[in-house]
N, C-alpha and C positions, 0 to 999 in steps of 0.2 A: 159816492164815484161818477164823473167824467168819463166816459168813450170819444174817442177822439179818430176821426175819420177822412183820409186826405186824400184825391185823386183830380184825375184828370190830365196823369202824365202823358208823356209816347215822342215818336221820337217823331223830328217833325227838320223843314229846310232850315239851312240862314233866310232871317228874316223873317220867320215866320210866328205864328204864337199859337203860345198854347191859355187856354184856363184852367187850375188849381182848384177844389174845392176843398175846406178843412165844414165839417158837418162834427158841434159835440151834441152830447145829448146822454139819458142818463140823468147826476143831479145838480142843475145849471139851472142858475139863476137869470140868466139873461145881461146880463151885469157880466162884460168882459172886458176883457185886453187880449190878444193874439198878435201870436207872429211865428213870421215863417223864416227859415235855417236852412239850406242846402252845404251838403257833403261832396265836394268837389275833386276834383284830382290835383288840382292847385292850393285847396284851401278845407281845411277839415270848420264843419259846423259855421260855417257865414250866416250871420242874422243879416240875411237878406228885406227886411219888411218887419215894421212894428205896428202897432195898432195900438192905442193906450184903452180906456176905459170912454171916452169921451170920441173918440172912432177918427180921433186927430193921426197921421202916420206918419212913419217915419222912415227913409227909406237907405239902401247901400246907395252910395258913392256910385257902382258901380252897374246900377243899373236904378238909380234915377233917369228919371225920359224916355224907359222903356217898358218899366212895372210901373202898374198899378194895383194897391192892396184897396179893397170894400168890404162893406157890411152886412148883409140880411139880417139886423138879429130875431125877426120875426122866428127867423131858422134857426137860428144857433148854428151863424154861415159867416164863413168870413173867402174871401175868393184874391186871386192871385193870378194877375192879369200882366202876362208875360208879353213883349213885341216885341220885333226887331232883334229875335236872338240869334244869340251867338252858340259860334263852338261853346264859347269856353263858360258855358249855360249853362251847358250837357253836369248834369249830376244828381242825388238825392234830396230831393226834397222834403221837407219837416214843416208842420203843423206842431207851434205849441199852443195852449188852452189855458187858460188864467182865471177860476170866475174869481170872484172879488170878490161878489158877499161871501165864499164858503172858505176863498179862502186856500184853490185845491189850482194848483197845472200838472196839464199831462200835454202829454206827449202824442202826437198820430206817429198812425206806419208811417214813413217814408213815401214817396211815388218819384219813379224814373221819369226823370224831363232827359231827354239824348238828342242835341240840334249837328245835326251832320249831311248831309251830301250826298 
């Protein structure tokens, strides 16, 4: 069983930055893919970033040029660096972790991001 914990959300002013973290523990092989999704007032469960098992990242057009997804495989952790945040980025951000070796996926709890002046 994989446990996934997302953290790093908070309140930030427009133009500010936050870094979200997603840590997997339990039955993890170190060979994984991961996604970040968000629920906003405008859109439910939008995928904003995806990283495949090779580390290739794909970003939604709404966040390209502002968000960066990275990983630390040794720590079973992925990050979402969010820069130049806008009020429309406000929402609940979720991480989904997929272990390639064990064929299991697990959603973490959401972490709230609020962008407001």
